[in-house]
C-alpha positions in Angstrom: 0.0 0.0 0.0 1.4 3.5 -0.9 2.5 5.7 1.9 0.2 8.6 3.0 0.4 11.6 5.1 -1.0 11.2 8.7 -2.6 14.6 7.9 -2.8 16.9 4.7 -4.6 20.2 4.2 -4.1 21.4 0.6 -4.3 25.1 0.2 -4.4 27.2 -3.0 -0.6 27.5 -3.2 0.1 23.9 -3.4 0.5 22.8 -7.2 1.7 19.2 -6.2 5.3 18.0 -5.7 6.5 18.6 -9.1 6.0 22.3 -8.9 8.4 22.3 -5.9 11.9 23.5 -6.7 13.3 24.5 -3.3 13.2 23.0 0.1 14.0 25.0 3.3 14.7 22.4 6.3 14.8 23.0 10.0 16.1 19.9 12.0 18.6 18.0 13.8 20.8 14.9 13.2 17.6 13.0 11.6 18.5 15.5 8.7 22.2 16.5 9.0 24.4 13.6 10.3 28.1 13.4 9.4 29.0 10.6 7.2 25.5 9.5 6.6 23.2 10.0 3.6 20.0 10.9 5.2 16.5 11.3 3.9 16.9 14.5 2.1 19.2 13.4 -0.7 17.2 9.9 -0.9 14.1 11.7 -1.8 15.4 14.4 -4.1 18.3 12.8 -6.2 18.4 15.2 -8.7 20.9 17.7 -6.8 24.4 17.9 -8.4 27.5 16.9 -6.2 28.8 20.5 -7.1 25.7 22.1 -5.8 25.6 20.0 -2.6 29.2 20.9 -1.7 28.3 24.6 -2.2 24.9 24.6 -0.5 24.0 21.6 1.6 25.9 18.8 3.5 26.9 16.1 1.3 25.1 13.5 3.6 21.6 15.1 2.8 20.9 12.4 0.2 18.1 10.0 -0.5 14.9 12.2 -1.1 17.0 14.7 -3.4 18.4 11.9 -5.3 15.1 10.2 -6.2 13.2 13.3 -7.1 15.8 14.8 -9.0 16.4 11.8 -11.0 12.9 11.8 -12.2 13.3 15.5 -13.2 16.4 14.8 -15.0 14.4 12.3 -17.3 12.0 15.1 -18.3 14.6 18.0 -18.1 12.6 19.6 -15.4 14.2 22.1 -13.0 16.1 20.3 -10.1 15.0 20.8 -6.4 17.5 22.9 -4.5 17.7 22.5 -0.5 18.7 25.0 2.1 19.2 23.1 5.4 19.4 25.0 8.6 19.5 21.7 10.4 22.3 21.0 13.1 22.9 17.9 15.0 22.0 17.9 18.6 19.5 20.8 18.5 16.2 21.0 20.1 13.1 23.0 19.3 13.0 24.3 22.8 16.4 25.9 22.6 17.3 26.1 19.0 14.8 26.3 16.6 14.7 30.2 17.1 18.4 30.4 16.1 17.6 28.3 12.9 14.9 30.6 12.0 17.1 33.6 12.5 19.8 32.0 10.2 17.1 31.7 7.6 15.9 35.2 7.9 19.4 36.4 7.8 19.7 35.0 4.1 16.1 35.9 3.3 14.8 39.0 5.0 11.4 39.3 6.3 8.7 40.8 4.2 8.1 44.7 4.8 4.3 44.1 4.8 1.4 42.4 3.4 1.8 43.9 -0.2 5.7 43.0 -0.2 6.8 40.0 -2.4 8.5 37.3 -0.5 12.1 36.4 -0.9 11.3 32.8 -2.0 8.3 31.9 -4.4 5.7 30.5 -2.2 4.3 28.3 -5.1 7.9 26.6 -5.5 9.0 26.4 -1.9 8.4 23.6 0.6 9.3 24.4 4.3 10.3 21.3 6.2 10.4 20.8 9.8 11.9 17.4 11.4 13.1 17.9 14.8 11.9 17.1 18.4 14.0 13.8 19.0 16.3 15.6 21.3 13.5 17.4 23.1 11.9 13.7 23.7 15.2 12.5 25.0 15.6 15.1 27.8 12.1 16.1 28.6 9.3 14.2 30.3 6.1 13.5 28.4 4.1 15.9 30.5 6.1 19.0 29.4 6.2 18.3 25.9 3.0 19.8 24.3 4.3 23.4 25.1 7.3 22.6 23.1 5.5 21.3 20.2 3.4 24.4 20.3 6.7 26.3 19.5 6.9 24.5 16.3 3.6 26.0 15.0 3.6 29.4 16.8 7.2 30.4 16.4 8.0 28.3 13.4 5.3 27.8 10.7 3.3 30.9 11.7 6.5 33.1 11.6 7.4 31.7 8.1 3.8 32.3 7.1 3.5 35.8 8.1 7.1 37.0 7.5 8.4 34.8 4.6 5.1 34.4 2.7 5.6 30.7 3.1 2.5 28.6 2.1 3.6 25.0 2.0 4.7 23.1 4.9 5.8 19.5 5.8 6.1 18.4 9.3 7.7 15.1 10.0 7.1 13.4 13.4 9.8 12.0 15.7 11.3 8.5 14.9 11.0 5.6 17.3 14.2 6.4 19.2 12.7 4.9 22.3 13.8 1.6 20.3 17.2 2.5 19.7 20.1 0.7 21.4 20.7 3.6 23.6 17.1 3.7 24.8 16.7 0.0 25.3 19.9 0.1 27.7 18.2 2.6 29.9 16.3 1.3 33.0 13.2 3.3 32.1 10.9 3.3 29.2 10.9 6.3 26.9 8.0 5.4 24.6 5.5 7.6 26.2 7.6 10.7 25.2 7.7 9.9 21.5 4.0 9.0 21.5 3.1 12.1 23.3 5.0 14.2 20.8 3.5 12.7 17.9 0.1 12.8 19.1 0.5 16.5 19.9 1.7 17.1 16.3 -1.3 15.3 14.9 -3.7 17.5 17.1 -1.9 20.8 16.3 -1.5 20.4 12.6 -5.2 20.5 11.7 -5.6 23.5 14.0 -3.0 25.5 12.2 -4.4 24.5 8.7 -7.8 25.8 9.9 -6.6 29.1 10.9 -4.4 29.7 7.8 -6.5 28.7 5.0 -3.9 29.6 2.3 -1.5 27.2 4.0 -1.0 23.6 2.8 0.3 21.5 5.9 1.4 17.9 5.6 2.1 15.7 8.4 4.3 12.6 7.6 5.0 9.8 9.9 8.7 8.8 10.1 7.7 6.9 13.2 5.5 4.7 11.2 8.1 4.2 8.3 10.6 3.2 10.6 8.6 1.1 13.0 7.7 -1.0 9.9 11.4 -1.8 9.5 11.9 -2.4 13.1 8.9 -4.7 13.3 9.8 -6.8 10.2 13.6 -6.2 9.5 13.5 -9.2 6.9 11.0 -7.6 4.6 13.5 -4.6 4.1 16.5 -6.8 3.6 17.9 -6.5 6.9 18.5 -9.4 9.6 16.4 -10.0 12.7 19.1 -9.0 14.9 19.6 -5.7 13.1 16.5 -4.2 15.0 18.3 -3.7 18.2 22.0 -3.9 17.4 24.4 -0.9 17.5 26.5 -0.6 14.3 24.4 -2.7 12.4 22.3 -2.2 9.2 19.6 -0.3 10.8 21.2 1.5 13.7 24.4 3.3 12.7 25.4 3.7 16.3 23.5 3.8 19.5 20.8 6.2 18.3 21.2 7.2 14.7 19.7 5.4 11.8 21.6 4.0 8.8 21.5 5.6 5.3 19.7 2.4 4.2 16.9 3.2 6.7 16.9 6.7 5.5 16.4 5.6 2.1 13.0 3.8 3.2 11.8 6.9 5.0 12.6 9.0 1.8 10.7 6.6 -0.5 7.7 6.5 1.8 7.8 10.4 2.1 8.0 10.8 -1.7 5.1 8.4 -2.2 3.1 10.5 0.4 3.7 13.8 -1.2 3.0 12.6 -4.7 -0.4 11.6 -3.5 -1.5 15.0 -2.2 
């Protein structure tokens, strides 16, 4: 069965994935991890190496590779990516600095009649972070942090950057990572809470901003399917909990092969809306 978004609200500025030629990405090591080809290059494979060296980390791989390969076949414009993701960062402490870095390059609109720096029809703004918040914060305190993504992230870009197309990705099941499994306490409630709050907040933001397109994709579901049945994806049963195996590159980060699965599912979901 093709992958689908957990939630999607299609506004009047979404002309399908093939209309997008720029990604603006806010995140953490799920997007930018040294030495690992993460989801971005896997899903948009048409970025050139020279462009990647100049503009985004080489490890941003799978999504771009796939999308750009298809565009090369039709001579369509390639997707460019600007990544403000930094490993180890959190929504609570660091999203504001990532947004500040974006606005330093793309100044805020001067008013409602001012043209935005980036074409809203051609730009998709991506938020994939929260894993580090879940790692350090109890489930009961996460809702306020998730609010920050919408109140200080999407809304800020909607008003001051003219952004209209948003992709939010939920947190992966890092409670099943080797690092988490070695702990004396269960972390699953934190990740479940974060994703449940995202699912509740996305429709609310979309209903208040009717020109916005908001897509919520579940990386948690995509990665859980790998962990639940590793053999179906070409991994061994032992890889599900093994550090340094084919699923977990280390005690908490996923391998490039798993990012490729996420990227493939994500591309399917976005092409369906």
